[in-house]
C-alpha positions in Angstrom: 113.0 -4.8 -2.8 109.7 -6.1 -1.7 106.8 -6.0 -4.1 104.5 -3.1 -3.8 100.7 -3.0 -4.0 98.5 -1.0 -6.3 94.7 -0.8 -7.2 93.8 -2.8 -10.3 92.6 -0.6 -13.1 89.6 -2.0 -15.0 90.3 -3.1 -18.6 86.7 -2.2 -19.7 86.5 1.6 -20.1 85.3 2.0 -23.6 82.4 0.0 -25.0 80.8 -0.6 -28.3 77.5 -2.4 -28.7 77.2 -4.3 -32.0 73.8 -5.7 -33.1 72.7 -8.7 -35.2 69.3 -10.3 -35.4 70.1 -13.0 -32.9 72.7 -11.4 -30.6 74.2 -8.3 -29.2 78.0 -8.2 -28.9 79.4 -5.9 -26.3 83.1 -5.1 -27.0 85.0 -3.5 -24.1 88.5 -2.2 -24.2 90.9 -0.3 -21.9 91.6 3.3 -22.5 94.7 2.7 -24.6 92.7 0.2 -26.7 95.3 -2.5 -26.4 93.2 -5.1 -24.6 89.7 -6.1 -25.4 86.9 -8.3 -23.9 83.7 -9.5 -25.6 80.3 -10.3 -24.1 77.7 -12.2 -26.1 74.0 -11.4 -25.2 71.3 -13.6 -26.7 68.3 -11.8 -28.2 66.1 -14.9 -28.9 65.0 -15.4 -25.3 61.8 -13.3 -24.6 62.2 -13.1 -20.8 65.5 -14.7 -19.8 68.9 -13.0 -19.8 71.6 -15.3 -21.5 75.1 -13.8 -21.4 78.3 -15.5 -22.4 81.7 -14.2 -21.4 84.6 -16.2 -22.8 87.0 -14.3 -20.4 89.6 -14.1 -23.1 91.7 -11.0 -23.5 91.8 -10.0 -27.2 94.3 -7.8 -29.0 93.1 -5.1 -31.4 93.9 -7.2 -34.4 92.0 -10.2 -33.0 88.9 -8.2 -32.3 88.9 -6.8 -35.8 89.1 -10.3 -37.2 86.3 -11.5 -34.9 84.0 -8.6 -35.9 84.8 -9.2 -39.5 83.8 -12.9 -39.3 80.6 -11.9 -37.4 79.7 -9.4 -40.1 80.3 -11.9 -42.9 78.4 -14.7 -41.2 75.3 -12.6 -40.4 74.7 -11.2 -43.9 71.6 -12.4 -45.7 73.5 -13.8 -48.6 77.1 -15.0 -48.6 79.4 -12.6 -50.4 76.9 -9.8 -50.5 78.6 -6.5 -50.1 75.6 -4.1 -50.0 74.1 -5.0 -46.6 76.0 -5.5 -43.4 75.3 -8.3 -41.0 76.7 -6.5 -38.0 75.5 -3.0 -36.9 77.1 -0.6 -34.5 74.3 0.3 -32.2 75.9 2.6 -29.6 79.2 3.5 -27.9 79.5 3.8 -24.2 81.7 4.1 -21.2 80.3 1.5 -18.9 77.4 -0.8 -18.0 75.0 0.4 -15.3 73.2 -2.9 -15.2 70.4 -5.0 -16.5 66.7 -4.7 -15.5 63.5 -6.5 -16.3 59.9 -5.4 -15.5 57.1 -7.6 -17.1 58.6 -8.2 -20.6 62.3 -8.9 -21.4 65.5 -7.4 -20.1 67.0 -4.0 -20.8 70.6 -3.0 -20.7 71.5 0.4 -19.3 74.7 2.0 -20.7 76.6 5.2 -19.8 76.9 7.2 -23.0 78.3 10.4 -21.6 80.6 11.2 -18.7 82.4 14.1 -17.0 85.6 14.0 -14.9 84.8 15.5 -11.5 87.9 14.7 -9.3 91.2 13.1 -9.3 92.6 11.2 -6.3 96.2 9.9 -6.7 95.8 9.8 -10.5 92.6 7.8 -10.2 89.8 9.7 -12.0 86.3 10.0 -10.7 83.5 10.6 -13.3 80.0 11.8 -13.1 77.4 10.2 -15.3 76.1 12.8 -17.8 73.8 10.7 -20.0 72.7 7.0 -20.3 70.9 4.9 -22.8 68.4 2.1 -22.1 68.2 -0.6 -24.8 65.7 -3.4 -25.0 67.5 -6.7 -25.6 65.0 -9.3 -27.1 64.3 -9.2 -30.8 61.0 -7.8 -32.0 60.1 -11.2 -33.4 60.1 -12.9 -29.9 58.9 -9.9 -27.9 55.8 -10.6 -25.7 54.1 -7.2 -25.1 52.5 -6.2 -21.8 50.2 -3.2 -21.4 51.9 -2.0 -18.2 55.5 -2.3 -19.4 55.7 1.4 -20.7 54.5 2.7 -17.3 57.2 0.8 -15.4 59.8 2.0 -17.8 58.7 5.6 -17.3 58.8 5.1 -13.5 62.3 3.6 -13.7 63.6 6.4 -15.8 62.4 9.0 -13.3 65.6 8.2 -11.4 67.7 10.7 -13.3 71.1 8.9 -13.7 72.6 12.2 -15.0 72.0 13.8 -11.7 74.9 13.2 -9.2 75.8 9.5 -9.9 79.5 8.9 -9.9 81.9 6.0 -10.7 85.6 5.2 -11.1 87.5 2.6 -13.1 90.2 2.1 -10.5 89.3 3.7 -7.2 86.6 2.2 -4.9 84.2 5.0 -4.2 82.1 2.9 -1.8 85.0 2.8 0.7 86.9 5.6 2.4 90.4 6.6 1.6 91.6 5.1 4.9 90.2 1.7 3.9 91.6 1.8 0.4 95.1 2.7 1.5 95.0 0.2 4.5 94.3 -2.6 2.0 97.3 -1.5 -0.1 99.6 -1.6 3.0 98.9 -5.2 3.8 101.9 -7.3 4.8 103.8 -9.0 1.9 103.3 -12.5 3.3 99.5 -12.1 3.3 99.5 -10.8 -0.3 101.5 -13.8 -1.4 99.2 -16.3 0.3 96.1 -14.5 -1.0 97.5 -14.6 -4.5 98.0 -18.3 -4.3 94.4 -18.8 -3.0 93.1 -16.6 -5.8 94.8 -18.7 -8.5 93.5 -21.9 -7.0 89.9 -20.7 -6.9 89.9 -18.9 -10.2 88.4 -20.6 -13.2 89.7 -18.1 -15.7 92.4 -19.8 -17.7 93.6 -16.6 -19.1 93.8 -14.7 -15.7 97.5 -15.0 -15.3 98.3 -14.4 -18.9 101.5 -12.4 -19.4 102.7 -12.6 -15.8 106.4 -11.7 -15.6 108.4 -12.2 -12.4 112.0 -11.7 -13.7 114.3 -11.1 -10.8 111.4 -11.2 -8.4 110.2 -7.7 -9.4 106.5 -7.4 -9.5 103.5 -5.5 -8.1 100.5 -7.0 -6.4 97.2 -5.7 -7.8 94.4 -5.5 -5.3 90.7 -5.2 -6.0 88.3 -5.1 -3.0 84.6 -5.9 -2.9 82.5 -2.7 -2.7 80.5 -1.7 0.4 77.1 -2.5 -1.0 75.3 -0.1 1.3 76.6 2.8 -0.7 76.2 1.1 -4.2 73.1 2.1 -6.1 73.3 -0.3 -9.0 74.1 -3.4 -7.0 70.6 -4.9 -7.8 71.1 -4.2 -11.5 74.4 -6.0 -11.6 73.4 -8.9 -9.4 72.2 -11.1 -12.2 75.6 -11.0 -14.0 77.9 -10.8 -11.1 78.8 -14.5 -11.1 78.8 -14.8 -14.8 81.1 -12.2 -16.2 84.6 -11.0 -15.5 84.9 -8.4 -12.7 86.0 -5.7 -15.1 82.5 -5.5 -16.6 81.1 -4.6 -13.1 81.1 -0.9 -12.7 79.7 0.2 -9.4 78.2 3.6 -9.0 77.5 5.8 -6.0 74.9 8.5 -5.5 75.5 11.8 -3.6 78.0 14.5 -4.3 81.6 14.8 -5.5 83.5 18.1 -5.7 87.2 19.0 -5.9 89.0 22.4 -5.6 92.7 23.4 -5.7 94.3 25.2 -2.8 97.5 27.0 -4.0 99.9 27.6 -1.2 102.6 29.8 -2.7 102.4 27.8 -5.9 102.2 24.4 -4.2 99.0 22.7 -5.3 96.8 20.9 -2.6 93.6 19.3 -3.7 90.6 19.5 -1.4 88.0 16.8 -2.3 84.6 16.3 -0.8 82.8 13.0 -1.5 79.3 12.2 -0.2 77.9 8.7 -0.4 74.2 8.3 0.0 73.0 5.0 1.4 70.9 2.9 -0.9 69.2 1.1 2.1 66.0 2.6 3.3 66.4 5.4 0.7 63.7 7.8 -0.2 62.3 11.3 0.0 61.9 13.6 3.0 58.5 12.8 4.6 58.1 9.4 3.2 61.3 8.0 4.7 61.9 8.8 8.4 63.7 7.0 11.2 65.0 3.5 10.6 63.8 0.1 9.2 64.0 -3.3 11.0 67.6 -3.9 9.9 69.0 -0.7 11.4 69.3 1.3 8.1 68.2 4.9 8.6 66.7 7.4 6.2 68.8 10.1 4.5 72.1 8.4 5.7 75.1 10.1 4.0 78.7 9.4 4.6 80.8 12.6 3.9 84.5 12.3 3.4 86.9 15.2 2.9 90.2 14.3 1.3 93.4 16.4 1.3 96.3 15.5 -0.9 99.5 17.1 -2.0 99.0 17.2 -5.8 102.8 17.7 -6.5 103.2 13.9 -5.9 100.6 11.7 -7.4 101.5 8.2 -6.1 99.5 6.6 -3.3 102.8 5.1 -2.1 105.0 8.3 -2.1 102.4 11.0 -1.9 100.8 12.6 1.1 97.1 12.0 1.7 94.7 12.7 4.5 91.0 12.2 5.1 88.3 12.8 7.6 84.9 11.1 7.6 81.6 12.0 9.3 78.0 10.8 8.9 74.5 12.2 8.9 71.3 10.2 9.2 67.8 10.3 10.5 67.2 9.5 14.2 67.4 5.7 14.5 63.9 5.0 15.9 60.6 3.8 14.5 59.0 7.2 13.7 57.2 8.9 10.9 55.3 12.1 9.9 51.8 12.0 8.3 51.8 14.4 5.2 48.1 13.8 4.4 47.2 16.9 6.5 49.2 19.1 4.0 50.9 20.9 6.9 54.5 22.3 6.5 55.5 20.6 9.8 53.4 17.4 10.2 53.2 15.9 13.7 55.9 13.4 14.6 54.6 9.9 15.5 56.4 7.1 17.2 55.2 4.1 15.2 56.4 1.1 17.4 57.4 0.7 21.0 61.1 -0.3 21.2 61.9 -0.6 24.9 65.2 -2.6 24.3 66.4 -0.2 21.5 66.6 -3.0 19.1 66.7 -0.9 15.9 69.2 1.5 17.4 71.4 -1.4 18.5 71.5 -2.7 14.9 72.3 0.7 13.6 75.2 1.4 16.0 76.5 -2.1 15.5 76.9 -1.3 11.8 78.7 1.9 12.7 81.1 0.2 15.1 82.0 -2.3 12.4 82.7 0.3 9.8 84.2 3.2 11.8 85.3 1.8 15.1 84.8 3.7 18.4 83.9 6.1 19.8 80.6 6.8 18.1 79.7 10.4 18.8 76.1 11.6 18.3 75.5 15.3 17.8 71.8 15.8 18.2 70.6 19.3 17.0 66.9 18.9 17.4 64.9 21.4 19.6 64.9 20.7 23.3 62.4 23.4 24.4 59.1 23.8 22.6 55.7 25.1 23.6 54.1 22.1 22.0 56.1 18.8 22.0 57.3 18.2 18.5 61.0 17.6 17.9 61.6 16.9 21.6 59.8 13.6 21.2 62.8 12.3 19.2 65.4 13.6 21.7 63.7 11.9 24.6 63.5 8.6 22.9 67.1 8.8 21.5 68.5 9.6 25.0 66.7 6.6 26.4 68.0 4.3 23.7 71.6 5.5 24.0 71.5 5.2 27.8 70.1 1.6 27.6 72.8 0.5 25.0 75.7 2.1 26.9 75.1 0.1 30.1 76.3 -3.0 28.3 79.3 -1.6 26.4 82.8 -1.4 27.9 83.3 2.0 29.4 86.0 3.0 27.0 83.8 2.3 23.9 80.5 3.8 25.1 78.4 6.0 22.7 79.0 9.7 23.3 75.8 11.8 23.2 75.9 15.6 22.7 72.5 17.3 22.7 72.5 20.9 21.5 69.4 23.0 20.6 70.9 24.8 17.6 67.6 26.6 16.7 67.4 28.1 20.3 71.0 29.4 20.1 70.4 30.9 16.6 67.5 33.0 17.9 69.5 34.3 20.9 71.4 37.6 20.3 73.9 36.8 23.1 75.2 33.5 21.7 77.3 32.9 18.7 76.3 29.7 17.1 79.5 29.0 15.2 81.7 29.7 18.2 79.8 27.0 20.2 79.9 24.6 17.2 83.7 25.2 17.0 84.1 24.1 20.6 82.1 21.0 19.8 84.1 20.4 16.7 87.5 20.6 18.5 86.4 18.1 21.1 85.0 15.7 18.4 88.2 15.8 16.2 90.4 15.3 19.3 88.4 12.1 20.1 88.2 10.5 16.7 91.4 11.7 15.1 91.8 11.6 11.4 93.6 9.6 8.7 97.0 10.5 7.3 99.3 8.2 5.4 102.6 9.6 6.6 104.3 10.0 10.0 104.2 13.4 11.7 106.2 16.1 10.1 109.6 17.0 11.5 108.4 20.5 12.0 105.6 19.2 14.3 108.3 17.6 16.4 110.4 20.8 16.5 107.5 23.1 17.2 104.8 20.9 18.8 101.4 22.4 19.3 99.5 21.8 22.5 96.3 20.7 20.7 98.4 18.2 18.6 99.4 16.2 21.6 95.8 15.8 22.7 94.7 14.4 19.4 93.0 11.0 19.5 92.7 8.2 16.9 95.3 5.5 16.4 99.0 6.4 15.7 100.8 3.7 13.6 104.3 3.6 12.1 103.0 4.9 8.7 100.8 7.6 10.0 97.4 8.0 11.8 94.1 6.3 11.6 90.7 7.8 12.4 88.9 5.6 14.9 85.2 6.4 15.5 83.0 8.9 13.7 80.7 11.9 14.4 77.1 11.2 13.6 75.1 14.5 13.2 71.3 14.7 13.0 68.5 17.2 13.2 65.0 16.3 12.1 65.6 16.5 8.3 69.4 16.2 8.4 69.6 19.1 6.0 70.2 22.7 7.0 71.4 22.6 10.6 73.3 19.4 10.0 75.2 20.8 7.0 76.3 23.8 9.0 77.5 21.6 11.9 79.3 19.3 9.5 81.0 22.2 7.9 82.3 23.5 11.2 83.6 20.0 12.1 85.1 19.6 8.7 86.8 23.1 9.0 88.4 22.0 12.3 89.5 18.7 10.8 90.9 20.5 7.7 93.2 22.6 10.0 94.6 19.4 11.5 95.0 17.9 8.1 97.0 20.8 6.8 99.1 20.9 9.9 99.9 17.2 9.6 101.1 17.7 6.1 103.4 20.5 7.2 101.5 23.2 5.3 100.6 25.5 8.3 102.3 26.1 11.6 99.3 25.8 13.8 96.1 23.6 13.5 93.8 26.7 13.3 91.9 28.2 10.4 90.1 31.5 10.5 87.0 32.6 8.6 87.4 35.1 5.7 90.5 33.4 4.4 90.8 32.0 0.9 91.2 28.5 2.2 88.0 28.6 4.3 86.0 30.4 1.6 87.0 27.6 -0.8 86.0 25.0 1.7 82.7 26.7 2.5 81.8 26.8 -1.2 82.4 23.1 -1.5 80.2 22.4 1.6 77.4 24.7 0.2 77.4 22.8 -3.0 77.5 19.6 -1.0 74.5 20.7 1.2 72.5 22.0 -1.8 72.9 18.8 -3.7 71.9 16.5 -0.8 69.0 18.8 0.1 67.7 18.6 -3.5 67.9 14.8 -3.5 66.1 14.3 -0.2 64.1 17.5 0.5 63.3 18.7 -3.0 65.0 22.2 -2.7 68.3 23.7 -1.9 69.5 24.7 1.6 67.3 27.3 3.3 69.8 28.2 6.1 73.5 28.4 5.1 76.8 29.1 6.9 76.4 32.8 6.2 73.0 32.8 7.8 74.4 31.5 11.1 77.3 33.9 10.8 74.6 36.6 10.4 76.4 38.2 7.4 74.0 36.9 4.7 72.8 39.7 2.4 69.2 41.0 2.9 68.3 39.5 -0.5 68.9 36.1 1.0 65.7 36.3 3.0 63.5 36.2 -0.1 65.6 33.4 -1.5 65.1 31.4 1.7 61.3 31.8 1.4 61.5 30.6 -2.2 63.4 27.5 -1.1 61.0 26.8 1.7 58.0 27.0 -0.7 59.9 25.0 -3.3 60.6 22.3 -0.6 56.9 22.3 0.5 55.7 22.0 -3.1 58.0 19.1 -3.8 57.1 17.3 -0.6 53.4 17.7 -1.3 53.2 16.9 -5.0 56.3 15.1 -6.2 57.7 12.9 -3.5 55.3 10.0 -3.9 56.3 9.5 -7.5 60.0 9.9 -6.7 59.7 7.3 -3.9 58.2 4.8 -6.4 61.0 5.4 -8.8 63.6 4.8 -6.1 61.9 1.6 -4.9 61.9 0.3 -8.5 65.4 1.3 -9.3 66.9 -0.2 -6.1 65.1 -3.4 -6.5 63.0 -2.9 -3.4 60.0 -3.7 -5.5 60.0 -6.4 -8.2 57.2 -6.3 -10.7 55.5 -9.7 -10.9 52.7 -11.0 -13.1 49.5 -11.6 -11.2 50.5 -9.4 -8.2 49.6 -5.8 -7.4 51.5 -3.2 -9.3 53.7 -0.6 -7.7 51.2 2.2 -8.1 48.5 0.0 -6.6 50.2 -0.4 -3.2 48.7 1.8 -0.4 52.2 2.0 1.3 55.7 0.8 0.8 56.1 0.1 4.5 56.1 -3.7 4.0 58.8 -3.4 1.2 61.3 -1.8 3.5 60.5 -3.7 6.7 61.2 -7.3 6.0 60.1 -8.5 9.4 56.5 -7.7 8.6 56.4 -10.3 5.8 58.3 -13.1 7.5 60.0 -13.9 10.8 63.7 -13.1 10.9 65.8 -16.2 11.4 67.8 -15.0 14.4 66.9 -12.7 17.3 69.7 -10.6 18.9 70.4 -10.5 22.6 68.9 -7.6 24.5 72.1 -7.1 26.4 75.0 -8.3 24.1 73.6 -6.3 21.2 76.9 -6.0 19.3 78.7 -8.4 16.9 81.4 -10.3 19.0 84.1 -9.9 16.4 83.6 -6.2 16.2 83.9 -5.5 19.9 87.2 -7.5 20.1 89.1 -5.1 17.8 87.8 -1.8 19.0 88.7 1.1 18.8 89.8 -0.1 15.3 87.0 -0.6 12.7 86.5 -4.3 12.1 86.2 -3.8 8.4 89.9 -2.6 8.3 91.3 -5.4 10.5 93.4 -7.9 8.6 91.7 -11.2 9.3 90.4 -14.2 7.3 86.9 -12.9 6.9 88.2 -9.6 5.4 90.8 -11.2 3.2 88.1 -13.2 1.4 86.7 -9.8 0.2 89.9 -9.1 -1.7 91.1 -10.2 -5.1 94.9 -10.2 -5.3 96.9 -10.8 -8.5 100.6 -10.3 -9.3 101.6 -8.1 -12.2 104.8 -6.9 -13.7 105.4 -3.4 -12.6 104.9 -2.0 -16.1 101.6 -3.8 -16.9 98.7 -1.6 -17.9 96.4 -3.0 -15.2 98.4 -1.3 -12.4 100.3 1.5 -14.3 98.5 4.6 -13.0 101.1 6.8 -14.7 100.0 5.8 -18.2 96.3 5.9 -17.1 96.6 9.5 -15.9 99.0 11.1 -18.4 97.9 9.0 -21.4 101.0 9.5 -23.6 99.3 7.6 -26.4 96.8 10.4 -27.1 97.0 14.2 -27.9 96.1 16.3 -24.9 95.0 19.9 -24.8 95.5 22.3 -21.9 92.0 23.7 -22.4 90.6 20.3 -21.6 92.9 19.5 -18.7 90.9 18.9 -15.5 93.5 20.2 -13.1 93.6 23.6 -14.8 89.8 24.0 -15.0 88.9 23.2 -11.4 88.2 25.9 -8.8 91.5 27.4 -7.6 92.0 29.6 -4.6 94.5 31.8 -6.4 92.3 32.4 -9.5 88.8 32.5 -7.9 89.3 33.7 -4.3 92.6 35.6 -4.0 92.4 39.4 -4.5 93.8 40.7 -7.9 95.3 43.7 -6.3 99.1 44.0 -6.6 101.1 43.6 -3.4 98.5 41.4 -1.6 99.8 38.6 0.5 99.2 35.5 -1.7 98.8 33.1 1.2 95.4 31.4 1.3 95.5 31.6 5.1 95.5 35.4 5.4 92.3 37.0 6.7 90.9 39.4 4.1 88.2 42.1 4.3 85.1 41.5 2.1 86.1 44.2 -0.4 89.6 42.7 -0.8 88.6 39.2 -1.9 88.4 37.8 -5.4 84.9 36.6 -4.6 83.1 38.9 -2.2 81.0 37.7 0.7 77.9 38.6 -1.3 79.3 36.9 -4.4 80.0 38.4 -7.8 76.5 38.2 -9.3 77.4 38.4 -12.9 79.8 35.4 -12.5 77.8 33.4 -9.9 74.5 33.6 -11.7 76.1 32.3 -14.8 77.9 29.5 -13.1 75.4 28.4 -10.5 73.3 26.2 -12.7 76.2 24.0 -13.7 78.1 24.3 -10.4 75.4 23.0 -8.1 74.9 19.9 -10.3 78.4 19.0 -11.2 80.2 20.1 -8.1 82.5 23.1 -7.4 83.8 24.8 -10.6 82.9 24.6 -14.3 84.7 21.4 -15.2 86.2 20.6 -18.7 83.9 19.4 -21.5 82.3 16.1 -20.8 83.2 13.1 -22.9 80.4 11.8 -25.1 80.6 8.4 -26.7 80.6 8.4 -30.5 77.4 7.2 -32.3 75.4 7.2 -29.1 71.7 7.3 -29.7 70.7 8.0 -26.1 67.4 9.4 -25.0 67.0 11.9 -22.2 66.1 10.3 -19.0 63.0 12.1 -17.7 63.3 13.1 -14.0 60.4 13.3 -11.7 60.4 17.1 -11.7 61.0 17.3 -15.4 58.3 18.2 -17.9 57.5 16.2 -20.9 59.3 18.6 -23.2 62.5 17.8 -21.3 62.9 20.9 -19.0 65.7 20.8 -16.4 65.1 18.6 -13.3 64.7 20.5 -10.1 66.7 17.9 -8.2 69.7 18.4 -10.4 69.6 22.2 -11.0 68.7 25.0 -8.6 66.0 27.5 -9.3 67.4 30.6 -11.0 66.1 33.4 -9.0 66.3 36.3 -11.4 68.1 37.5 -14.5 71.3 39.4 -13.8 70.2 42.6 -15.3 67.0 42.7 -13.2 68.5 41.5 -9.9 68.8 45.0 -8.3 65.2 45.9 -9.3 63.7 42.7 -8.1 65.4 42.6 -4.7 64.4 46.3 -4.2 60.7 45.4 -4.8 60.8 42.3 -2.6 62.0 44.2 0.5 58.8 46.2 0.9 56.4 43.3 1.3 58.9 41.3 3.3 57.1 41.8 6.6 53.9 40.5 5.1 55.7 37.6 3.5 56.9 36.4 6.9 53.3 36.6 8.1 52.1 33.9 5.8 50.4 31.1 7.7 51.0 28.0 5.7 49.2 25.8 8.2 45.9 27.1 6.8 46.6 25.2 3.6 48.0 26.3 0.3 46.6 25.6 -3.1 48.8 24.8 -6.1 47.4 27.9 -7.9 48.2 30.3 -5.1 51.7 28.8 -4.7 52.5 29.4 -8.4 51.1 33.0 -8.2 53.1 33.6 -5.0 56.4 32.4 -6.7 55.7 34.8 -9.5 55.0 37.5 -7.0 58.4 37.1 -5.4 60.3 36.9 -8.7 58.6 39.8 -10.4 58.3 42.1 -7.4 55.2 43.6 -6.0 55.0 46.6 -8.3 55.4 44.6 -11.5 53.0 41.9 -10.2 50.1 44.3 -10.0 50.5 45.0 -13.7 50.8 41.3 -14.6 47.6 40.1 -16.3 48.0 36.5 -15.2 47.7 37.5 -11.6 45.0 40.1 -11.5 42.7 37.8 -9.6 45.3 37.5 -6.9 45.8 41.2 -6.7 42.1 41.9 -6.4 42.1 39.7 -3.3 44.9 41.7 -1.7 44.6 45.4 -2.7 46.6 46.5 0.4 49.6 44.3 -0.6 49.2 41.9 2.3 49.7 38.3 1.1 47.0 35.9 2.1 46.2 32.4 1.0 42.8 30.7 1.0 
């Protein structure tokens, strides 16, 4: 039988940092603690980072002997038993990276993690806590007065808020890419293995290789897609020095997983959002695109469907669909100095040849193939030109670029004024979105790793025969992608993406033989589960970019939202406004420092002294770019040759160089996902098992009434569901704080490294005492017991609330009083001593601001 291929599992999953006066020793092991690696970090250099990796794989006994010798050799007196020469400083689960400001280097370690999803037995973890340790010894430390301020700015990026990693699954790539790599032809894997051995300088790399009878498995490790990696700059200094297992790449965004039970058959629905680290920032401070074609608020969202009854990537059934959101790819901005809720849109630079849009769409063609479909949701008709400025420029750019592309690969542009249709009583927004979604999915197709089911051949559906994409012998490939945008790429975009995702989910379920027609209806357990995932996804991304949760949700556009939702929408609008006005500048500085956009340098202006970060993100303002692209042949030649397939997934010499291929015996731990998932060497508890704790359609959505159809595809009335349309307040209020941060359902207890002395990272919106960050945790509206009373009191002044004119300006004092007004209710507010001044200014109950 031919050799199979499998992802290589990192051998560094548990770490212990040992300390001596002159060195740190970082000892890493696999989860079974059978193989160890050791890093030596010098502490005598005040500003340089000196790391030595001997690249040897130690056994447990060898590590104990090594640590014993180090302990004995570093004691103050030979033979002294009272004092130890080797101290255990901290335990961890991975290295985020190394960073230096104006003094010496720091090491950032993951000290607490939580399992968030499982894809084919490969665990995805969320960072729960980190520890930042200064490396140089106190005796050689050269102090700088501004070091503490830089450290505080750096730690404002809350690593415990929606950062994810995996030891064996490449989160920076899509499932289609990862499985395409595993299906490479056997001859290429053999040749690539030979090249890897010739180029490798690790004499222990092929230790223990067994090829008896020709049986073996090719382990494959691919380079991450650095656009979606957030600690690439922190690992860059050690990338060429240490073994690859020490490099743990993290992504930022969202990850949630729920279980769809179809008559007892478990199907996992996973939603992963990757936020781009290029041109990253906050809402009003990062708009449009930079000179390299990277756009603000660019997020790649992937929904993965897998039959959980079979775990293997080779034998199991997997399907995925990818879509993208991002700011309009033009040079534009909004001036927030006017303190207006909607600052005017300004086009900063003339771009008659759509240069920046060409760079952006060239990147998309390379990663996703063709067709690229743009769904533009900005307003088309306005009394005063505002959003329409972007539509006109985007149409001109797409029209210009399309005239040079081959007709079969042109960019498809779909304009739709979603706000206008929402206000109309005659139009159903979601019905129109559903029509758009059907046409989009038919053009792009989706990924599935198995041929069409026999039932699809016996009972073919009309829509199935019209499906696009690329059909291959082993399944289907998605070619092309939908790119959705509004102005902020938050509320309208999330609803549109949900509708497209819902349409794609129906095709995915149909391709796996789980439903008889590629259609899903609202008010079914399956769609409610999927809608909850997308709400969490939208809330999380909105907090990261806009400073508040979603204002308009799917229920809002379905016009079934409860009347209490209006007051919550106002709260989120004000929270977003407050964050944009008072917090975004500090958050932007933190992101620039964390991503390495700004490097502190002695003798140059500090980060807080810069009037703008425009020059940091637009490199062509500081120096001339080496090459200028053609105005007509604006694409990369290699990319256009392989369309509609994405060039990144084409098997060619350039892409093969990005892979590390090594041959293993089929039972070796580096590729044995069975042992990695089931862990027979440790005691397991059902209470801590992730697959039992995740959100389940049967437990959380299906009615508990006897005799109800258990199918998750049955349409149910609101009073029949396990979770009503309005939601069970007693349960939802209790779970919302954890669910919005950590994904869909309350997950099992997080793993905390033993002996960790981590300090809480202070987020930008976090107080000095360590209160909860607004970006990671939603605002809790009311206590459960008072919810009925508060909503009743909020209804009366609702008309006046909508009459607030925020354009007149809003003081921080009035904002805080108003937030209190909505939470307490008008009747209670008049008795509140802290707001008597406010009430005396509005005796008739009309809310006004100075």
